[in-house]
MARBATI-419776 format. One line per field, with one value per residue: residue number from 1; residue in three letters; x, y, z of N, C-alpha, C in turn. Coordinates in steps of 0.02 Angstrom, whole numbers. Each point is the difference from the previous one (the first is absolute). Last residue first. Layout:
<rs>
k NUM|...
r ALA|...
nx X|...
ny Y|...
nz Z|...
cax X|...
cay Y|...
caz Z|...
cx X|...
cy Y|...
cz Z|...
</rs>
This chain:
<rs>
k 324|323|322|321|320|319|318|317|316|315|314|313|312|311|310|309|308|307|306|305|304|303|302|301|300|299|298|297|296|295|294|293|292|291|290|289|288|287|286|285|284|283|282|281|280|279|278|277|276|275|274|273|272|271|270|269|268|267|266|265|264|263|262|261|260|259|258|257|256|255|254|253|252|251|250|249|248|247|246|245|244|243|242|241|240|239|238|237|236|235|234|233|232|231|230|229|228|227|226|225|224|223|222|221|220|219|218|217|216|215|214|213|212|211|210|209|208|207|206|205|204|203|202|201|200|199|198|197|196|195|194|193|192|191|190|189|188|187|186|185|184|183|182|181|180|179|178|177|176|175|174|173|172|171|170|169|168|167|166|165|164|163|162|161|160|159|158|157|156|155|154|153|152|151|150|149|148|147|146|145|144|143|142|141|140|139|138|137|136|135|134|133|132|131|130|129|128|127|126|125|124|123|122|121|120|119|118|117|116|115|114|113|112|111|110|109|108|107|106|105|104|103|102|101|100|99|98|97|96|95|94|93|92|91|90|89|88|87|86|85|84|83|82|81|80|79|78|77|76|75|74|73|72|71|70|69|68|67|66|65|64|63|62|61|60|59|58|57|56|55|54|53|52|51|50|49|48|47|46|45|44|43|42|41|40|39|38|37|36|35|34|33|32|31|30|29|28|27|26|25|24|23|22|21|20|19|18|17|16|15|14|13|12|11|10|9|8|7|6|5|4|3|2|1
r GLN|ILE|HIS|LEU|LEU|GLN|ASN|ILE|GLN|PHE|CYS|VAL|ASN|ALA|HIS|GLU|PHE|ASN|GLN|SER|LYS|SER|PHE|VAL|TYR|LYS|LYS|ALA|CYS|GLY|TYR|ARG|ILE|ILE|ASN|TYR|HIS|ARG|LEU|GLU|ASP|GLU|THR|CYS|PRO|ILE|ILE|ALA|ASP|ASN|TYR|LYS|ALA|MET|ASN|ALA|PHE|TYR|GLU|LYS|ASP|TYR|ILE|SER|LEU|THR|PHE|TYR|PRO|ASN|LEU|THR|TRP|SER|VAL|GLU|ALA|GLY|TYR|GLN|ASN|LEU|GLY|MET|LEU|THR|GLN|ARG|VAL|GLU|GLY|LYS|TYR|HIS|PRO|THR|VAL|HIS|VAL|PRO|ASN|ASP|SER|ALA|PHE|PHE|ASP|GLY|ASN|PRO|SER|TYR|HIS|TYR|ILE|TRP|ILE|ASN|ASP|ALA|LEU|ALA|ASN|MET|MET|LEU|SER|ILE|LEU|ASP|GLU|ASN|MET|PHE|SER|LEU|MET|ALA|HIS|THR|PHE|THR|ALA|ASP|GLU|TYR|PHE|LYS|ASP|SER|GLY|ASN|LEU|LEU|GLU|LYS|ALA|GLY|PRO|THR|GLU|GLN|LEU|ASN|ASN|ARG|THR|ILE|PHE|GLY|ARG|VAL|GLN|SER|ASP|ILE|ASP|ASP|ILE|LEU|LYS|PHE|ASP|TYR|GLU|ARG|ILE|ASN|PRO|HIS|ARG|LEU|PHE|GLN|ILE|VAL|LEU|GLN|LYS|ALA|LEU|TYR|GLN|LYS|VAL|MET|LYS|PRO|LEU|CYS|LEU|GLY|ASN|CYS|ASN|ASP|ALA|ILE|THR|ALA|THR|LEU|HIS|LYS|GLU|MET|PHE|VAL|LEU|LEU|ARG|SER|LEU|GLU|THR|GLU|ILE|ARG|LYS|ALA|PHE|TYR|TYR|THR|GLU|LEU|TYR|LEU|GLU|ASP|VAL|ASN|ALA|ASN|GLN|SER|THR|ASN|PHE|SER|LEU|LYS|TYR|PHE|PHE|TYR|LYS|GLY|CYS|VAL|ASP|ASP|VAL|SER|LYS|PRO|TYR|THR|LYS|GLY|THR|GLN|LYS|ASP|PHE|ALA|TYR|VAL|PHE|TYR|ASP|LYS|LYS|ASN|HIS|CYS|ASN|LYS|PRO|PHE|GLY|PHE|GLN|ARG|LEU|TYR|CYS|GLN|PRO|VAL|TYR|HIS|HIS|PHE|THR|ASN|PRO|ARG|LYS|LYS|GLN|LYS|SER|MET
nx 2962|29|-31|-200|-199|-58|-102|-232|-134|-27|-155|-226|-71|-47|-211|-179|-55|-154|-61|-42|166|255|282|267|285|244|98|-152|-98|-163|-224|-138|-95|-190|-205|-106|-122|-211|-187|-98|-147|-222|-104|-33|-66|58|30|143|155|80|-54|27|217|101|117|239|207|235|71|-25|48|-102|-81|-174|-102|-189|-185|-122|137|176|153|162|136|148|79|79|120|99|198|105|22|59|224|212|38|14|110|-15|-52|-75|-200|-229|-197|-119|87|-29|56|-63|-9|-11|124|-48|-270|-293|-248|-271|-248|-233|-225|-58|185|123|191|87|170|145|211|200|136|90|208|199|74|117|233|165|56|146|232|107|44|108|-3|-50|190|247|73|-46|135|210|13|-4|196|251|222|28|51|228|150|45|199|239|128|35|172|218|73|89|226|144|82|-114|-60|-5|-178|-162|-79|-160|-224|-130|-95|-202|-198|-96|-130|-225|-152|-67|-170|-220|-98|-90|-221|-180|-65|-140|-225|-140|-94|-168|-78|-90|-236|-148|-9|-136|-232|-72|-23|-196|-186|-6|-59|-227|-121|11|-140|-260|-192|-214|-138|-221|-216|-237|-177|0|133|228|140|76|192|209|80|93|213|189|83|132|224|145|91|187|212|127|129|201|202|101|60|106|198|190|70|78|143|199|168|164|220|13|97|165|168|204|-16|-107|123|155|-78|-169|-256|-244|-203|-51|-30|-129|-211|-261|-237|-130|-60|-164|-232|-94|-118|-148|-39|29|171|170|253|137|-120|-193|-213|-167|-162|16|-15|41|-21|-73|-218|-117|-196|-125|162|169|-16|29|69|78|51|203|217|86|100|218|204|212|215|81|152|83|87|-127|-98|17|-110|-89|-21|-44|110|-3
ny 755|176|129|109|-108|-178|51|33|-191|-106|89|-55|-208|-24|63|-156|-229|-175|-208|-40|-2|88|94|60|-5|32|158|202|222|108|-85|66|214|25|-50|167|169|-55|8|209|84|-78|25|-83|-8|9|2|101|91|245|222|230|96|118|211|3|-85|32|-84|-233|-211|-233|-261|-206|-256|-163|-209|-180|-202|-18|131|200|235|260|266|269|258|227|39|-217|-240|-204|0|-58|106|239|200|258|195|201|31|-70|-156|-202|-268|-275|-277|-280|-293|-233|-155|-173|32|56|129|57|-17|-73|102|202|168|202|123|121|152|146|166|14|-113|-223|-13|30|-179|-176|33|-18|-217|-133|33|-102|-234|-154|-177|39|151|-9|-223|-165|-5|-97|-232|-102|-4|-79|45|239|170|28|140|242|116|49|198|53|-111|79|189|12|112|112|21|95|243|211|142|-56|-223|-51|64|-131|-200|16|28|-190|-143|56|-61|-226|-74|46|-141|-198|2|-3|-204|-135|53|-80|-223|-47|24|201|60|-129|44|179|-35|-104|132|126|-100|-2|202|57|-91|107|189|-35|35|66|35|103|71|-163|-177|-247|-147|64|-62|-222|-57|49|-148|-213|1|28|-186|-158|53|-28|-214|-68|87|-102|-183|42|57|-184|-216|8|146|-53|-230|-102|152|80|-163|-150|-85|-81|46|99|180|-14|-138|85|150|-90|-93|156|67|44|87|-11|-213|-21|155|138|60|-178|-241|-120|43|-49|81|74|191|209|195|162|3|66|22|-172|-93|-192|-151|-210|-236|-225|-214|-78|-109|-221|-114|125|101|151|230|269|284|203|-26|-117|102|39|-174|-64|184|139|-28|-272|-223|-261|-200|-158|-233|-87|-2|-91|12|100|241|246
nz -1141|-208|-217|-97|-74|141|204|3|10|210|154|-27|80|230|80|-25|98|161|123|243|172|-44|-11|-111|-51|-29|157|116|33|-145|11|177|-13|-127|99|131|-117|-93|137|34|-165|0|238|258|272|265|287|227|177|5|-100|68|-38|-197|-35|36|-130|12|208|58|-173|-87|-90|-103|-91|-128|-79|-115|-53|192|120|-104|23|6|86|-37|62|62|163|114|80|-114|-110|100|211|-50|-180|-86|-188|-204|-169|-59|139|30|-5|51|44|46|20|-79|-184|-150|-30|-20|-46|-15|-18|111|27|123|104|169|185|237|175|211|106|190|171|-27|-116|121|129|-106|-51|172|74|-130|22|181|-10|-192|-167|-233|-87|12|50|-170|-195|16|-9|-212|-133|53|-49|-42|159|61|-128|19|87|-76|16|228|116|-31|123|231|71|-194|-230|-192|-55|-163|-100|-169|27|168|-40|-148|78|119|-123|-100|134|36|-167|-10|145|-64|-156|81|90|-155|-96|125|-3|-174|14|207|235|112|-19|127|228|71|24|194|193|25|100|235|104|15|175|209|44|-47|-182|-165|-241|-164|-95|15|-39|17|-131|-16|173|7|-124|95|165|-67|-101|136|124|-113|-31|184|47|-125|60|171|-58|-115|124|124|-90|-224|-13|129|-31|-206|-133|104|54|-126|42|256|245|166|-40|-120|-192|-191|-136|-152|-204|-130|-53|-131|-123|-235|-145|-217|-55|-44|-73|-144|-31|149|-36|-245|-226|-245|-190|-208|-139|-82|30|190|211|92|157|133|186|174|173|186|179|213|34|-114|-78|-169|-192|-57|141|13|45|120|232|44|38|219|116|-67|12|-91|-46|-19|-76|-68|73|156|-75|-250|-245|-245|-273|-215|-88|-109
cax -17|15|59|55|8|26|71|34|-2|46|69|12|7|66|49|-7|67|-11|27|-57|-48|-69|-48|-56|-71|-18|61|10|51|64|34|21|54|59|23|35|60|53|20|41|64|39|-25|41|-7|-24|-3|-58|-35|40|-16|-70|-5|-34|-71|-37|-70|-15|17|-50|37|20|21|44|16|69|21|-53|-27|-33|-10|-62|9|-59|23|-58|-3|-39|-51|24|-28|-64|-57|1|-16|-4|-30|46|-21|54|60|46|33|-45|17|-12|1|24|-3|-66|31|58|59|58|57|67|42|63|8|-55|-21|-42|-35|-9|-61|-15|-70|-21|-21|-61|-56|-12|-32|-69|-43|-7|-41|-69|-26|-4|-59|24|10|-60|-69|-11|20|-42|-67|6|8|-64|-46|-67|11|-16|-72|-36|3|-64|-55|-32|-1|-52|-65|-10|-21|-72|-29|-24|42|-2|-4|59|42|15|45|65|30|22|58|55|20|34|66|41|10|49|65|21|20|68|49|8|38|68|34|17|66|-2|25|72|40|-8|41|71|13|0|61|55|-8|13|72|33|-13|43|68|41|37|46|22|71|45|41|-8|-39|-66|-36|-12|-56|-61|-15|-27|-63|-53|-16|-33|-67|-35|-19|-54|-59|-28|-35|-56|-56|-26|-11|-33|-56|-56|-14|-23|-42|-56|-43|-36|-66|10|3|-65|-27|-64|13|39|-44|-50|34|18|62|60|46|9|9|46|30|65|52|20|7|50|67|28|-3|65|2|-6|-33|-46|-68|-32|49|19|73|15|57|1|-21|25|-33|31|66|-4|67|26|-35|-62|1|28|-53|2|-12|-60|-59|-15|-24|-65|-52|-26|-70|7|-46|-19|-26|54|39|-27|12|53|-23|28|-55|3|12
cay -68|-8|-44|43|57|-26|-14|65|29|-38|16|69|0|-26|52|57|28|62|-8|6|-53|23|-54|23|-19|-40|-22|-72|-21|35|-20|-70|-1|23|-56|-48|29|2|-69|-19|34|-34|16|28|-36|42|-47|-6|-63|-53|-63|-16|-31|-65|11|18|-14|24|71|41|43|66|36|56|46|25|56|49|28|-56|-51|-35|-73|-41|-69|-45|-69|-6|51|65|54|-18|25|-31|-71|-22|-66|-49|-28|-35|38|1|65|51|66|52|68|55|63|22|52|-30|-6|-12|-43|25|11|-34|-59|-49|-19|-60|8|-64|-3|-64|-3|40|67|-6|-15|59|50|-20|3|70|36|-21|30|73|16|57|-23|-33|17|70|43|-10|25|73|23|-9|53|-29|-71|-43|5|-43|-71|-22|-3|-64|-10|43|-28|-62|17|-10|-57|18|-33|-73|-29|-44|26|71|7|-29|43|63|-14|-15|63|41|-29|18|73|15|-24|45|62|-9|-6|66|40|-28|29|70|6|-4|-66|-9|50|-15|-59|19|40|-47|-40|41|0|-68|-12|38|-38|-58|19|19|-53|30|-53|-6|37|48|68|38|-30|18|72|9|-23|49|62|-10|-14|61|49|-26|7|70|16|-37|34|60|-24|-15|58|60|-14|-47|20|71|17|-52|-24|56|25|21|48|-31|-10|-65|15|48|-33|-48|36|30|-52|-34|26|-50|13|72|9|-58|-17|-31|44|72|17|-27|43|-28|-21|-20|-72|-18|-58|24|-27|-7|65|3|37|46|25|69|34|60|8|30|72|19|-50|6|-39|-38|-68|-50|-59|21|42|-43|-12|62|13|-36|-61|18|66|53|43|60|26|53|43|-30|29|22|-42|-37|-72|-33
caz 23|71|7|24|-45|-64|9|3|-67|-43|19|-22|-73|-16|15|-47|-11|-37|-67|-45|15|7|8|41|-2|-59|-33|-5|48|-7|-62|8|48|-38|-40|43|31|-51|-10|58|-4|-53|-67|-53|-63|-56|-56|-44|12|30|-32|13|66|-7|-16|61|-14|-68|-5|34|46|-24|60|-14|55|-1|42|11|-62|-34|52|-13|3|-16|-1|7|-24|-62|-10|-23|41|28|-37|-67|8|69|5|28|63|33|15|-57|2|-28|27|-50|28|-43|37|24|41|32|-43|43|-15|17|-59|14|-44|10|-67|-9|-63|-35|-40|-34|-19|-57|21|40|-44|-42|43|12|-60|-22|49|-9|-62|11|40|38|69|25|-17|-18|56|59|-15|-3|68|35|-21|9|17|-58|-14|48|-19|-27|49|-13|-72|-29|20|-38|-68|-10|36|67|49|-7|67|7|54|-12|-57|18|51|-31|-41|46|31|-51|-11|59|-1|-52|23|54|-33|-26|55|30|-48|2|58|-12|-33|-73|-19|12|-35|-72|-13|2|-60|-56|5|-27|-72|-25|5|-53|-61|-1|-18|58|33|48|46|18|-44|38|-27|49|3|-62|4|45|-34|-53|30|37|-49|-36|44|12|-64|-9|47|-21|-58|24|41|-44|-36|40|63|-4|-41|12|68|30|-41|-17|59|-24|-54|-66|-31|21|34|54|52|34|40|58|47|-16|33|28|71|11|57|31|-29|40|55|-11|-51|15|52|68|26|71|9|63|1|-8|-61|-54|-27|-7|-61|-4|-69|-8|-59|-24|-66|9|14|22|47|65|1|-63|7|3|-41|-68|0|-6|-70|-31|32|-35|31|13|33|-19|57|-32|-43|31|52|65|41|66|53|31|-7|64
cx -53|-19|24|65|59|12|31|75|37|3|50|72|14|11|71|54|-2|68|-12|19|-59|-45|-70|-52|-45|-76|-17|65|12|54|69|39|26|61|60|24|38|65|57|24|46|69|42|-42|39|-5|-34|8|-61|-45|39|-21|-72|-10|-39|-74|-44|-75|-20|16|-46|38|32|13|47|7|74|23|-51|-33|-32|-8|-68|18|-62|28|-68|-8|-34|-59|24|-32|-67|-62|-10|-22|4|-36|51|-23|55|64|56|31|-43|16|-8|-5|30|-4|-56|42|56|60|41|52|70|51|65|8|-54|-19|-33|-40|-2|-67|-12|-74|-24|-27|-66|-60|-15|-36|-73|-50|-12|-46|-73|-29|-7|-60|29|9|-51|-74|-12|16|-44|-68|4|3|-67|-51|-66|11|-20|-76|-42|-1|-65|-63|-34|-6|-58|-68|-15|-24|-77|-29|-20|40|3|3|60|48|20|51|70|34|28|65|59|24|40|71|44|15|55|68|24|24|71|54|15|45|69|39|21|70|8|27|74|43|-6|44|75|13|4|66|56|-3|18|75|31|-9|46|72|35|35|53|12|74|53|36|-11|-46|-72|-39|-19|-62|-64|-14|-30|-67|-56|-23|-41|-72|-39|-25|-60|-65|-33|-41|-60|-63|-36|-14|-38|-59|-61|-20|-26|-47|-62|-49|-44|-66|9|10|-72|-33|-63|11|36|-43|-50|31|15|62|61|47|14|12|51|28|64|51|25|11|55|70|31|-10|70|-1|-7|-26|-52|-69|-32|47|19|75|3|52|-1|-24|33|-35|34|68|3|69|26|-28|-60|-4|32|-60|-6|-20|-65|-64|-23|-30|-69|-56|-33|-68|16|-42|-30|-21|60|50|-27|9|59|-20|25|-59|-2
cy 3|-70|-3|-40|43|57|-28|-11|67|31|-35|20|69|-1|-24|52|59|36|61|-11|0|-59|29|-56|47|-11|-39|-16|-76|-26|31|-24|-71|3|18|-60|-53|25|-4|-73|-20|32|-39|20|35|-42|37|-56|-10|-60|-59|-67|-20|-35|-65|10|18|-6|28|75|52|38|65|37|54|49|15|63|56|30|-63|-56|-32|-74|-43|-71|-31|-70|-10|47|68|55|-14|19|-33|-73|-24|-66|-51|-24|-43|40|2|70|54|67|49|66|55|69|39|51|-35|-4|-12|-52|28|7|-37|-63|-54|-9|-66|13|-66|6|-63|-13|44|68|-3|-12|64|52|-15|5|73|38|-17|35|75|28|55|-34|-43|17|74|51|-5|31|76|27|-5|55|-36|-74|-48|2|-44|-75|-28|-10|-66|-11|41|-30|-63|14|-2|-62|17|-37|-77|-33|-44|28|72|12|-24|45|64|-11|-10|66|42|-25|22|75|18|-20|50|59|-4|-2|70|39|-30|31|72|6|-8|-67|-16|47|-21|-60|16|36|-49|-38|40|-2|-70|-11|36|-41|-61|15|26|-55|30|-57|-10|30|52|72|37|-27|24|74|10|-20|53|66|-7|-12|61|48|-26|10|72|16|-34|37|59|-30|-17|54|62|-7|-48|23|74|17|-45|-22|56|27|27|55|-33|-9|-63|14|46|-36|-49|36|30|-53|-38|35|-51|16|74|21|-61|-10|-33|35|75|30|-24|50|-29|-24|-16|-75|-13|-56|28|-21|-5|66|10|35|56|16|73|27|58|14|33|75|17|-50|0|-45|-37|-69|-45|-59|20|39|-40|-13|64|12|-33|-63|35|65|59|44|64|24|52|47|-41|24|28|-44|-32|-75
cz 54|21|73|10|19|-49|-63|5|-2|-69|-46|15|-28|-75|-16|12|-49|-7|-44|-73|-48|13|10|-1|39|-6|-64|-36|-2|46|-4|-61|9|45|-44|-40|41|30|-52|-6|57|-6|-50|-60|-56|-63|-57|-50|-46|18|30|-31|16|68|-8|-13|60|-14|-69|-4|31|55|-22|65|-25|58|-9|36|8|-62|-28|51|-11|-3|-12|-8|10|-25|-68|-12|-23|41|31|-40|-68|4|73|8|24|69|31|13|-52|1|-33|31|-57|36|-43|31|33|38|38|-46|63|-20|17|-56|11|-42|6|-73|-18|-63|-38|-36|-41|-16|-58|21|40|-45|-40|43|16|-58|-20|48|-10|-61|12|40|45|68|38|-9|-15|55|62|-12|3|70|36|-14|12|16|-56|-11|45|-16|-28|42|-19|-75|-30|16|-41|-70|-8|34|72|53|-1|69|15|51|-11|-56|17|49|-31|-40|47|30|-50|-9|58|-3|-50|27|51|-41|-27|54|28|-48|9|58|-15|-30|-76|-24|5|-42|-73|-17|-4|-66|-58|3|-34|-76|-26|0|-59|-64|-6|-23|63|40|45|49|17|-46|43|-21|48|4|-61|5|43|-37|-53|23|35|-51|-38|43|6|-64|-10|44|-22|-57|26|36|-40|-41|43|65|6|-41|5|69|39|-37|-19|56|-27|-53|-68|-24|26|40|60|56|39|45|63|53|-23|30|33|73|16|53|36|-39|46|64|-10|-43|19|48|70|19|74|4|70|1|-14|-66|-60|-34|-2|-67|-3|-74|3|-63|-36|-67|8|10|28|51|70|-6|-66|7|9|-48|-70|1|-8|-71|-27|31|-40|26|5|37|-24|54|-35|-43|24|53|64|42|68|57|36|-10
</rs>
């Protein structure tokens, strides 16, 4: 990474800095905004401090095209500087502080669970959903879906010699408009699609919530924070992009001490008695969740405690198996 200082609002974080700072440390006591995180690089197996400014982002990832910004009468950086910075991430920051405070207090009071009001669960689930949807993986997913549909339409028209049919030309070129502004397409199909977000957050809020607790703060974070683990091994219809499918466990590390796992209430019906429970992790459970973080990370996992034992094991195994 170049040492040259970035111009403001050019490097767009797809994982918010307010989230990453929970796993980091200030560069010095006089500058609380200049945060670093201890990062494990999956490509090299090396550990080093990285500025929060320099990880989990892409240059101009949320920049709108000139035409889109003109038609909507907004700045090209509207999503980065207003929608995320002033709306979504402001709310996320407050929620993360709220969750840390109340989970820590619950542990201190020797209580076994944190029963949140339904509305608070919905707010937190909404943030989980937006984090899931704003990620580059979902942009890739959206455009693969567009390409698959486009290929089927083209194939149907060609096989049936319908090229001269009224409207066929528009259909054959139908996907082009989606590529004219990839950011806008991504936004409308996912993280700004209020109907989709509402369905996802309400489904998650109605499932079984369990908070796994690491007393030493050894949970990893990663550059891909939300993970879906499919526990049912049979054929299953993917529901809401996997977040609410049968047998799913959706996990999200809230901070170094707590990981939220949301379990499908039908498949895991026998776990309903543990809903809202705070459960101290065994070493095996901690390893399980850290391996999940490592596996779904694009490049980095982060550890506030600098305990990268599980990441080192994963790296060594992958090297032996020639897996990146």
